[in-house]
C-alpha positions in Angstrom: 44.9 12.4 -58.3 43.3 13.5 -61.3 45.5 14.0 -64.3 44.3 15.6 -67.5 45.6 14.4 -71.3 45.4 15.1 -74.5 44.2 12.0 -77.0 45.1 12.8 -80.7 43.5 10.2 -83.0 44.2 10.3 -86.3 42.1 9.4 -89.2 42.0 5.3 -88.8 41.7 5.6 -85.1 38.6 8.4 -84.7 36.1 5.3 -86.1 37.9 3.1 -83.6 35.8 2.5 -79.4 39.5 3.3 -78.2 37.9 5.3 -75.5 35.7 3.1 -74.5 37.6 0.0 -74.6 40.2 1.6 -72.5 37.9 2.1 -70.0 37.1 -1.6 -70.0 40.4 -2.8 -69.7 41.1 -0.7 -67.0 38.5 0.1 -65.5 39.5 2.8 -64.4 36.9 6.1 -64.8 37.6 9.1 -67.6 35.8 12.0 -67.6 36.1 14.0 -71.2 36.7 17.8 -70.7 36.7 18.7 -74.2 36.3 16.9 -77.9 36.9 17.9 -81.3 36.7 14.3 -82.8 35.2 13.3 -86.5 36.0 11.1 -89.6 39.5 12.9 -90.1 40.5 12.3 -86.2 41.0 14.8 -84.0 41.6 15.8 -80.1 39.9 14.6 -77.1 40.8 16.0 -73.6 40.1 13.8 -70.6 40.3 13.7 -67.0 41.5 10.6 -65.2 41.0 10.1 -61.5 42.7 7.2 -59.7 45.8 5.8 -58.1 48.9 6.7 -60.0 50.1 3.2 -61.4 46.7 3.0 -62.5 46.9 6.2 -64.5 50.0 5.7 -66.2 48.8 1.8 -67.5 45.8 3.6 -68.8 48.0 6.3 -70.6 50.0 3.4 -71.7 47.4 1.9 -73.5 46.1 4.7 -75.1 49.6 4.3 -76.8 49.8 0.9 -77.6 46.5 1.4 -79.4 48.2 4.1 -81.2 46.4 7.1 -80.1 48.6 10.2 -79.3 48.8 11.2 -75.6 50.2 14.6 -74.1 49.8 15.4 -70.8 48.4 18.9 -70.1 49.8 20.3 -66.7 48.7 24.2 -67.7 45.4 25.1 -69.7 44.5 28.1 -68.8 46.4 30.9 -67.8 45.9 34.0 -65.2 47.9 37.0 -65.7 48.7 38.6 -62.2 49.4 41.2 -63.2 47.1 42.4 -65.5 43.8 41.1 -63.5 42.5 44.3 -61.2 40.4 41.2 -59.1 37.2 42.6 -60.1 35.5 38.7 -60.2 33.1 38.7 -63.0 35.3 35.2 -63.6 34.5 34.1 -60.6 30.9 34.8 -60.3 31.0 32.6 -63.8 33.1 29.7 -62.6 30.5 26.3 -62.7 33.1 24.7 -60.9 34.8 27.5 -58.2 38.3 26.8 -60.4 38.1 30.4 -60.0 37.3 32.2 -56.6 38.5 35.3 -54.4 41.0 34.8 -51.1 40.6 36.8 -48.4 42.1 39.9 -49.5 39.9 40.2 -52.9 42.7 38.5 -54.8 41.4 36.0 -58.2 43.0 32.5 -57.3 43.4 29.7 -60.3 42.7 26.1 -58.6 43.4 24.4 -62.7 43.0 21.1 -61.2 38.9 21.9 -60.5 38.7 23.7 -64.0 37.2 21.6 -66.8 37.8 24.4 -69.4 34.8 25.6 -70.6 35.9 28.8 -71.1 33.2 31.0 -69.6 35.8 33.4 -67.7 38.0 34.0 -70.9 35.5 36.2 -72.3 34.0 37.5 -69.1 37.1 39.4 -68.1 37.7 43.0 -68.8 41.3 43.2 -69.3 41.6 39.6 -71.0 43.7 38.1 -68.2 42.8 34.9 -68.6 43.8 32.7 -71.6 43.0 29.6 -72.8 45.0 27.0 -74.6 43.4 26.2 -77.6 43.3 22.3 -78.4 
């Protein structure tokens, strides 16, 4: 199961190779989905795809190393009431997170989304919104 986690680095932790250290210690593959990290700290959005016990161990290790951890349950939102099902977002989505169903309505599969934000400005009625990290 893939879980998405937002890591918050303080200024003093930003210079440390914490992500690499956690990967080496846990042997869990981590995919970086979004990063905004500099000398003053910042955030990294990651996807952890591993068995539940390994995911929990990985999250615990980040916390032990002084990194703020927030699990992201929903970062993109499709307003079904506003959506006119034009498909503009579907045609641009590189991962297939947005698709058309058999009845031609737009469907969002959050687990496939990598938060590239391509879909958001493509929507003519602004039915897609992305949480800012």
